[in-house]
VOPAGU-2260 file (C-alpha; in pm, 1 decimal, decimal comma):
REM VOPAGU-2260
SITE   aa  ch    i         X         Y         Z
SITE  MET   A    0     792,1     426,9   -3502,3
SITE  TRP   A    1     716,6     214,4   -3196,8
SITE  GLN   A    2     420,4     -19,2   -3229,5
SITE  PRO   A    3     270,0    -163,3   -2909,2
SITE  PRO   A    4     177,8    -534,1   -2891,8
SITE  LEU   A    5    -185,0    -439,4   -2819,2
SITE  SER   A    6    -426,4    -217,6   -3010,0
SITE  SER   A    7    -661,5    -177,2   -2712,5
SITE  ILE   A    8    -725,7    -306,2   -2364,1
SITE  LYS   A    9   -1059,8    -356,5   -2188,1
SITE  TYR   A   10   -1102,0    -192,8   -1851,0
SITE  ALA   A   11   -1364,0    -156,7   -1577,7
SITE  SER   A   12   -1398,4     108,0   -1308,1
SITE  PHE   A   13   -1628,5     175,2   -1014,5
SITE  TRP   A   14   -1607,3     530,8    -874,3
SITE  VAL   A   15   -1560,7     852,1   -1073,5
SITE  TYR   A   16   -1351,8    1155,8    -983,4
SITE  SER   A   17   -1397,9    1519,3   -1083,8
SITE  PRO   A   18   -1077,8    1707,1    -991,7
SITE  ARG   A   19   -1223,0    2055,2   -1046,9
SITE  GLY   A   20   -1594,8    2022,2    -971,5
SITE  LYS   A   21   -1767,9    2226,3    -700,9
SITE  SER   A   22   -2086,0    2021,5    -649,9
SITE  LEU   A   23   -2133,1    1801,6    -343,0
SITE  GLU   A   24   -2067,2    1481,1    -538,8
SITE  SER   A   25   -1759,4    1630,1    -706,2
SITE  GLU   A   26   -1620,3    1736,8    -370,4
SITE  LYS   A   27   -1692,5    1390,1    -230,7
SITE  SER   A   28   -1493,4    1241,3    -517,0
SITE  GLN   A   29   -1202,2    1473,5    -440,2
SITE  LEU   A   30   -1208,6    1370,1     -75,1
SITE  LEU   A   31   -1218,2    1004,9    -178,2
SITE  VAL   A   32    -918,1    1026,1    -410,0
SITE  ILE   A   33    -698,7    1275,6    -227,2
SITE  ASN   A   34    -752,8    1163,0     133,1
SITE  TYR   A   35    -861,8     800,9     120,4
SITE  ILE   A   36    -691,4     661,1    -189,0
SITE  LYS   A   37    -370,1     860,2    -225,2
SITE  LYS   A   38    -314,2     874,8     151,9
SITE  SER   A   39    -497,4     549,5     238,0
SITE  LYS   A   40    -678,2     672,4     547,8
SITE  PRO   A   41    -887,1     406,0     727,3
SITE  TYR   A   42   -1254,3     388,5     634,8
SITE  ARG   A   43   -1546,5     209,5     802,6
SITE  ASP   A   44   -1421,5      10,7    1097,8
SITE  TYR   A   45   -1058,9      70,2     997,7
SITE  LYS   A   46   -1083,8    -107,6     664,5
SITE  THR   A   47    -893,3      64,6     388,0
SITE  ILE   A   48   -1096,2     228,8     114,8
SITE  PHE   A   49    -963,1     -36,0    -124,8
SITE  HIS   A   50   -1116,4    -321,1      74,8
SITE  TYR   A   51   -1440,7    -127,8     110,5
SITE  GLY   A   52   -1463,2     -62,0    -264,3
SITE  ALA   A   53   -1378,2    -423,3    -346,0
SITE  GLU   A   54   -1648,2    -540,4    -105,4
SITE  LEU   A   55   -1907,4    -320,1    -277,0
SITE  VAL   A   56   -1814,8    -458,0    -619,1
SITE  ALA   A   57   -1825,2    -817,9    -496,6
SITE  ARG   A   58   -2132,7    -810,3    -272,6
SITE  ASP   A   59   -2383,3    -565,7    -418,5
SITE  SER   A   60   -2602,3    -715,1    -692,9
SITE  GLN   A   61   -2649,4    -379,4    -866,2
SITE  TYR   A   62   -2282,7    -392,7    -967,9
SITE  ALA   A   63   -2309,3    -733,2   -1136,8
SITE  SER   A   64   -2162,3    -603,1   -1463,7
SITE  ILE   A   65   -1838,9    -511,0   -1287,3
SITE  LYS   A   66   -1825,1    -830,8   -1083,2
SITE  SER   A   67   -1871,7   -1038,7   -1399,2
SITE  PHE   A   68   -1572,5    -860,3   -1554,7
SITE  PHE   A   69   -1353,9   -1066,8   -1322,0
SITE  GLY   A   70   -1272,8   -1434,0   -1373,8
SITE  GLN   A   71   -1235,3   -1700,2   -1107,1
SITE  HIS   A   72    -878,5   -1771,9   -1218,2
SITE  ASP   A   73    -761,6   -1413,1   -1265,7
SITE  VAL   A   74    -408,5   -1342,2   -1147,7
SITE  LEU   A   75    -431,4    -994,9    -994,5
SITE  VAL   A   76    -127,9    -788,0   -1094,3
SITE  PRO   A   77     -90,0    -447,9    -922,8
SITE  VAL   A   78      37,1    -160,1   -1136,9
SITE  PRO   A   79     361,1     -21,6    -986,1
SITE  ASN   A   80     397,5     329,4    -847,6
SITE  SER   A   81     587,4     581,4   -1059,4
SITE  ALA   A   82     912,6     512,0    -871,1
SITE  LYS   A   83    1084,4     206,9    -724,9
SITE  ARG   A   84     926,8     109,9    -394,5
SITE  ARG   A   85    1113,6     181,2     -73,8
SITE  GLY   A   86    1048,5     -17,9     242,9
SITE  ASN   A   87     687,1       3,7     358,8
SITE  GLU   A   88     588,4     279,7     116,8
SITE  LEU   A   89     217,0     280,9      33,1
SITE  TRP   A   90     136,0      82,9    -280,1
SITE  PRO   A   91    -231,1     161,5    -353,7
SITE  SER   A   92    -268,6     -86,0    -639,9
SITE  PHE   A   93    -135,4    -370,4    -425,9
SITE  GLU   A   94    -375,9    -280,9    -143,4
SITE  LEU   A   95    -664,2    -280,4    -390,7
SITE  ALA   A   96    -557,8    -616,9    -532,6
SITE  GLN   A   97    -552,0    -762,6    -182,1
SITE  GLY   A   98    -900,4    -623,7    -120,0
SITE  LEU   A   99   -1031,4    -779,7    -440,3
SITE  LEU   A  100    -878,3   -1115,7    -351,4
SITE  ALA   A  101   -1026,0   -1103,5       0,9
SITE  ASN   A  102   -1369,1   -1059,3    -156,9
SITE  GLY   A  103   -1338,4   -1353,8    -395,9
SITE  LEU   A  104   -1244,6   -1155,2    -706,1
SITE  GLY   A  105    -942,6   -1337,8    -846,8
SITE  GLN   A  106    -725,2   -1637,1    -774,9
SITE  ARG   A  107    -411,8   -1475,4    -630,9
SITE  VAL   A  108    -213,4   -1152,1    -617,8
SITE  GLU   A  109     112,5   -1163,3    -812,8
SITE  PRO   A  110     335,7    -851,5    -832,5
SITE  LEU   A  111     468,7    -930,1   -1179,1
SITE  LEU   A  112     557,7    -571,5   -1266,9
SITE  GLU   A  113     811,5    -331,6   -1115,9
SITE  ARG   A  114     961,9       1,1   -1210,0
SITE  GLY   A  115    1317,6     -19,8   -1335,8
SITE  ILE   A  116    1322,4     354,3   -1405,8
SITE  THR   A  117    1137,7     629,6   -1217,8
SITE  VAL   A  118     888,0     827,0   -1426,3
SITE  GLN   A  119     698,5    1151,4   -1371,2
SITE  LYS   A  120     377,3    1116,2   -1170,5
SITE  SER   A  121      77,2    1191,2   -1391,1
SITE  ALA   A  122     -88,0    1387,4   -1111,5
SITE  THR   A  123     201,5    1632,7   -1080,8
SITE  ALA   A  124     310,8    1660,3   -1444,4
SITE  GLU   A  125     238,9    1972,4   -1646,2
SITE  LEU   A  126      15,9    1941,5   -1951,3
SITE  GLY   A  127     226,6    1824,4   -2244,8
SITE  GLN   A  128     502,2    1689,1   -2018,6
SITE  ARG   A  129     336,5    1372,5   -1898,8
SITE  THR   A  130     514,3    1041,4   -1944,4
SITE  THR   A  131     439,1     881,5   -2281,7
SITE  VAL   A  132     313,8     526,2   -2327,6
SITE  LYS   A  133     652,5     424,2   -2468,7
SITE  GLU   A  134     836,1     578,4   -2171,5
SITE  HIS   A  135     608,5     391,5   -1930,4
SITE  PHE   A  136     664,0      71,7   -2129,3
SITE  ASP   A  137    1043,7     109,6   -2119,9
SITE  SER   A  138    1043,0     186,4   -1746,4
SITE  LEU   A  139     872,9    -140,5   -1649,5
SITE  LYS   A  140    1020,5    -482,5   -1581,5
SITE  VAL   A  141     832,8    -815,8   -1582,6
SITE  LYS   A  142     900,0   -1098,6   -1339,1
SITE  GLU   A  143     975,5   -1425,4   -1514,9
SITE  LEU   A  144     732,8   -1715,2   -1470,5
SITE  LEU   A  145     775,0   -2078,7   -1571,0
SITE  THR   A  146     404,4   -2106,1   -1652,0
SITE  PRO   A  147     236,8   -1793,0   -1791,7
SITE  PRO   A  148    -106,0   -1713,4   -1641,7
SITE  GLU   A  149    -414,8   -1786,8   -1849,3
SITE  ARG   A  150    -573,2   -1458,4   -1740,1
SITE  ILE   A  151    -433,2   -1141,9   -1583,0
SITE  MET   A  152    -633,3    -863,4   -1425,4
SITE  LEU   A  153    -413,8    -554,9   -1399,2
SITE  VAL   A  154    -518,2    -354,2   -1093,8
SITE  ASP   A  155    -475,2      21,1   -1049,7
SITE  ASP   A  156    -617,8     278,4    -810,6
SITE  VAL   A  157    -694,3     562,4   -1055,6
SITE  ILE   A  158    -712,7     567,7   -1434,9
SITE  THR   A  159    -678,1     909,3   -1598,7
SITE  LYS   A  160    -600,2     903,3   -1969,4
SITE  GLY   A  161    -487,8     541,1   -1954,5
SITE  ARG   A  162    -122,5     562,7   -2057,6
SITE  THR   A  163      11,2     381,9   -1751,4
SITE  ILE   A  164    -227,2      88,0   -1762,1
SITE  PHE   A  165    -198,1      53,7   -2138,8
SITE  ALA   A  166     182,4      44,9   -2115,2
SITE  ALA   A  167     163,0    -206,2   -1829,3
SITE  ALA   A  168     -74,3    -427,8   -2028,6
SITE  CYS   A  169     157,1    -407,3   -2331,4
SITE  LYS   A  170     458,1    -501,6   -2120,0
SITE  LEU   A  171     277,7    -808,7   -1988,5
SITE  LYS   A  172     149,7    -898,9   -2335,8
SITE  ALA   A  173     504,2    -885,1   -2473,6
SITE  ALA   A  174     616,5   -1125,1   -2198,5
SITE  PHE   A  175     306,2   -1349,7   -2206,0
SITE  PRO   A  176     161,8   -1329,5   -2560,1
SITE  GLU   A  177    -103,9   -1598,9   -2502,9
SITE  THR   A  178    -240,8   -1447,4   -2181,9
SITE  ASP   A  179    -578,7   -1270,0   -2173,1
SITE  ILE   A  180    -519,8    -930,9   -2006,3
SITE  ARG   A  181    -777,4    -687,6   -1866,3
SITE  VAL   A  182    -765,8    -388,9   -1629,9
SITE  PHE   A  183    -962,3    -284,9   -1322,7
SITE  ALA   A  184    -923,0      64,6   -1173,3
SITE  ILE   A  185   -1132,2     151,8    -869,0
SITE  VAL   A  186   -1160,1     516,8    -987,4
SITE  ARG   A  187   -1167,2     680,7   -1328,9
SITE  THR   A  188   -1103,5    1051,9   -1366,7
SITE  LYS   A  189   -1354,9    1271,0   -1547,8
SITE  GLY   A  190   -1131,4    1572,7   -1588,4
SITE  LEU   A  191   -1318,6    1718,3   -1886,2
SITE  VAL   A  192   -1654,5    1699,8   -1708,7
SITE  PRO   A  193   -1704,5    1997,0   -1473,5
SITE  GLU   A  194   -1942,7    1816,6   -1238,0
SITE  ILE   A  195   -2048,4    1458,8   -1166,0
SITE  GLU   A  196   -2397,9    1352,3   -1067,9
SITE  TYR   A  197   -2303,6    1053,9    -856,3
SITE  ILE   A  198   -1970,4     926,0    -732,2
SITE  ARG   A  199   -2060,9     562,0    -799,0
SITE  GLU   A  200   -2070,5     517,2   -1175,8
SITE  PRO   A  201   -1957,6     162,9   -1268,9
SITE  ALA   A  202   -1853,9     121,9   -1631,6
SITE  VAL   A  203   -1674,1    -112,6   -1868,4
SITE  GLY   A  204   -1479,9      39,7   -2154,9
SITE  ALA   A  205   -1148,0      40,0   -2337,0
SITE  VAL   A  206    -819,7     221,4   -2372,7
SITE  THR   A  207    -719,1     227,1   -2739,7
SITE  TRP   A  208    -391,2     303,9   -2916,8
SITE  THR   A  209    -438,7     586,1   -3170,1
SITE  GLY   A  210     -97,6     563,7   -3337,2
SITE  MET   A  211      70,3     830,9   -3125,0
SITE  ASP   A  212    -110,4     813,0   -2790,8
SITE  VAL   A  213    -411,4     645,1   -2625,2
SITE  SER   A  214    -775,9     740,2   -2590,8
SITE  ARG   A  215   -1009,4     618,9   -2317,2
SITE  GLU   A  216   -1379,0     542,5   -2349,7
SITE  PRO   A  217   -1562,7     611,1   -2127,2
C-alpha cells in the first residue's frame, strides 16, 4: 500500500464557499468562485480577484492570523491545473501567487510543479470517481533545483477535500525532504454546510492522511 511522505499538511484559507446554499452570503460565495475565480473577471478597478484577496490578507489587521501564516522567505509555488497548460490559458493559482507576492507575502513565485498527466477536475467529477491522492501524486512533476528552498508556500485557488494540495505537498516533500511546506488557498469549500453566515471566514487548519484518503479540518 502506498504511503505518502507526509502525514498531514498545514493550510490557511480566507473566503468560504457554499456550492448549494440559498442565503445571500451563500449566493455571494457562488458568484465569487464561479464568476471571479474560475473565470477571473476583473474586480475593483480592474484588479483580479486574486490580487484583491491577497491585498485584504496583507493589509487588514483583523486578518493577522492569516498574514502571520506566511514567512518572509516563502517560495510561492502555484498548484497546477488538472491538465497541462496551453498557451495563455488561465492559471488561477499562479495569478493568486503573483497577487500575494505583490502584497509582500513571500519572497518569489516559482512554478516548481507541473502536470505530466491530465487528471479529472474535482469540480466536474462524479461522487466516488474523483482523482485519488496517489493519482494526483503520480500525475505531477517537480522542477529540479540546485538549492532546495527553506520554506515553500503552496498556493491554490480553492480547496475542497484537500486531495490535490496534499498530493502536491507530498510531491514537493519527496523532492525536497528538508523543506518546510505549507498551503494557502484563497477559498475553502463548505459543501456539507447548507448555508454560510459570512463569506470572509479566515482559518488555519490541516489536511491529514487517514490511511486511504485525506480529511480536512476545518
